[in-house]
C-alpha positions in Angstrom: 81.4 111.1 81.1 83.7 113.2 81.4 83.9 116.8 80.2 86.5 117.8 78.1 88.8 119.8 79.4 88.2 124.2 79.5 91.5 126.1 79.2 92.2 129.6 78.8 95.3 131.7 78.5 96.2 134.9 79.9 99.0 136.3 77.6 99.9 140.2 77.1 96.8 141.1 79.3 94.5 139.3 76.6 91.9 136.7 77.4 92.2 134.0 75.1 90.0 130.7 74.7 91.1 127.2 73.1 88.5 128.7 70.3 91.3 130.7 68.9 90.0 132.2 65.2 87.2 129.1 64.7 87.5 128.3 60.7 84.1 127.8 58.5 85.3 125.2 55.8 83.3 123.5 53.8 86.4 120.5 53.0 86.3 117.1 53.6 82.7 117.0 55.1 80.5 113.7 53.7 78.5 113.6 50.3 75.5 113.6 52.6 75.9 116.8 54.1 76.0 118.2 50.0 72.2 119.3 50.4 72.1 121.1 54.0 75.5 123.1 53.1 73.5 124.2 49.4 70.5 125.5 51.8 73.1 127.0 53.8 74.4 128.8 51.3 71.0 130.0 49.8 68.3 130.2 52.1 66.9 133.8 52.9 66.1 134.9 56.6 62.3 135.2 56.2 62.4 131.7 54.8 63.7 130.5 58.0 61.4 132.2 60.3 59.5 135.8 60.6 60.9 136.9 63.1 64.1 138.8 62.4 66.2 140.6 64.6 64.8 144.5 65.3 66.2 147.4 62.5 67.7 148.9 65.9 69.9 147.0 67.2 68.0 145.6 70.3 68.1 141.9 71.5 71.0 139.6 73.3 73.4 138.5 70.9 73.3 134.5 70.8 74.5 131.4 68.9 73.4 127.8 68.8 75.6 124.6 67.5 73.1 122.6 65.0 75.9 120.0 65.1 75.6 117.0 62.6 77.1 113.8 63.5 77.0 110.1 62.1 76.2 107.4 64.6 74.7 104.0 64.1 71.7 104.7 62.2 73.3 107.3 59.7 73.1 110.8 60.0 72.2 112.7 63.6 71.5 116.1 65.4 72.9 117.0 68.9 70.1 117.8 71.2 70.0 118.7 74.9 67.1 119.5 77.4 66.8 122.6 79.2 66.7 122.6 82.9 63.2 123.2 83.8 64.7 125.8 86.7 65.9 127.9 83.9 64.1 131.3 83.6 64.5 131.5 79.9 63.0 128.2 77.6 63.1 126.1 80.4 62.3 122.6 80.0 62.4 122.7 76.2 64.9 120.5 74.1 67.0 122.7 72.4 70.4 123.0 70.3 73.7 124.2 72.5 74.0 127.9 72.8 73.7 130.5 74.5 74.8 134.5 74.7 77.9 136.0 73.7 80.5 136.8 75.8 82.4 139.9 76.1 85.6 137.2 75.0 84.0 135.7 72.2 84.6 138.7 69.9 82.8 140.7 67.8 78.7 139.4 67.3 79.0 140.7 63.7 82.0 138.5 62.3 83.3 135.3 64.6 82.0 136.1 67.8 78.9 133.5 67.1 81.8 130.9 66.0 83.2 131.4 69.6 80.0 131.6 71.5 78.7 128.6 70.0 81.6 125.9 70.3 82.2 127.6 74.0 78.2 126.9 74.9 78.2 123.6 73.2 81.1 122.6 75.6 80.0 124.2 78.4 76.8 122.9 78.5 77.1 119.1 76.7 81.3 118.7 77.6 81.8 118.2 73.9 85.4 118.6 72.4 85.2 121.4 70.0 88.3 120.3 68.3 86.4 117.4 67.1 84.0 120.1 65.5 84.5 121.3 61.9 82.2 124.2 61.2 81.0 124.4 57.6 77.8 127.2 57.7 76.4 129.6 59.4 72.4 130.9 58.7 71.3 134.4 58.9 70.5 135.8 62.7 66.8 135.2 64.2 65.0 136.5 66.6 63.1 134.9 69.7 60.6 137.9 70.6 59.3 136.4 73.9 63.3 136.3 74.9 64.7 138.8 73.4 67.5 136.4 71.7 69.2 137.6 68.3 70.6 133.9 67.3 73.2 133.4 64.9 72.7 129.0 63.8 76.3 128.0 63.5 76.2 124.6 61.5 79.0 121.6 62.5 80.2 118.4 61.3 81.2 116.2 64.4 84.2 115.1 62.5 85.7 113.2 65.8 83.3 112.6 68.2 83.7 112.9 72.1 81.4 111.8 74.8 79.2 114.1 76.1 76.5 114.6 78.7 74.9 117.0 80.7 77.9 119.5 82.5 75.8 121.4 84.6 72.2 119.5 86.4 71.4 123.0 87.1 71.3 124.5 83.0 70.9 121.4 81.3 68.6 118.4 81.8 69.9 116.3 79.5 71.9 115.8 76.2 70.8 113.1 73.8 71.4 112.7 69.6 68.3 112.2 67.3 68.6 110.3 63.9 67.5 112.6 61.1 65.6 109.5 59.7 63.7 109.9 63.1 63.3 113.5 62.5 61.9 112.9 58.6 59.8 110.2 59.6 56.0 111.2 59.3 55.4 109.7 62.2 57.3 111.9 64.5 56.0 114.9 63.0 53.2 117.6 64.5 52.0 120.8 64.9 52.3 122.2 68.4 49.6 124.4 70.0 51.0 127.1 72.2 48.3 128.1 74.9 48.4 131.6 73.2 46.9 129.6 70.0 50.3 130.1 68.4 50.8 127.0 66.3 54.2 125.6 64.8 56.4 122.3 63.5 57.1 119.9 66.5 59.0 116.6 66.7 58.3 113.6 68.8 61.8 112.0 69.2 63.7 110.4 72.0 60.8 110.7 74.9 60.9 114.6 74.0 58.4 117.2 72.1 60.7 119.2 70.1 58.9 122.9 69.5 59.7 126.3 69.7 62.6 128.3 67.9 64.6 124.9 67.8 61.8 123.1 65.7 61.2 125.7 63.2 65.2 125.7 62.6 64.7 121.7 61.8 61.6 121.7 59.9 63.1 124.9 57.7 66.5 122.4 57.4 64.8 119.5 56.3 62.7 120.6 53.9 65.3 123.3 52.2 67.6 120.3 51.7 65.2 118.0 50.4 64.8 115.9 53.0 61.1 116.2 54.2 58.6 113.5 53.8 54.8 114.3 53.5 53.3 114.9 57.1 50.0 115.0 58.0 50.0 118.7 59.6 46.8 118.8 60.9 47.9 116.2 63.5 48.6 118.6 66.9 50.0 118.0 70.3 50.1 120.5 73.1 53.1 121.7 75.0 52.1 119.2 77.5 52.8 116.5 75.7 54.5 113.7 77.1 55.6 110.0 75.9 
């Protein structure tokens, strides 16, 4: 699969990217996204996670793209599996995303929007021009890596081919039908060696856990897509399909 071209323009000594001034709009979204839109508009930070950004401003500013598309089996989410050689969250399935760069702009305004689109293109090769951003969740915190994460939600209005762009960073890129994420048979509680427990999804030969699974779990819950599942079903982090 081919990667969408990445362009940068230098104008008047300023670094400009193709991500321009990203707009968040709900116009023209498919009806099935309405519950997600409502959830994004009403959810509070502590309803998503007990880990919130440090009040002193510490932490590495980052963003992830939660991208909803429509596949052969209905609504789906775009995920990727991080390379096992990475220092942070090696081998974990995750949303596309990463740290903000200086050219992304202000972390308190539209910087996370640009970062989410830029990182998604760099990691999966998607064309950001086919993505309609429709919402932003409250900033959250990942204590183990010190990331302050802004989850940015998008509708894959015009899908383009995706694949791992750099195998040193991304092992694979895949989509997961929402129907598989809500299927009780695919849900479990992941048990970390430390004893920490959290929601997990066994989909596409992967164990989705940690921050990514927590966000998916809460979105399904507050969008009223969640189905009853066995919370006593436990899986270790070294689970393999």
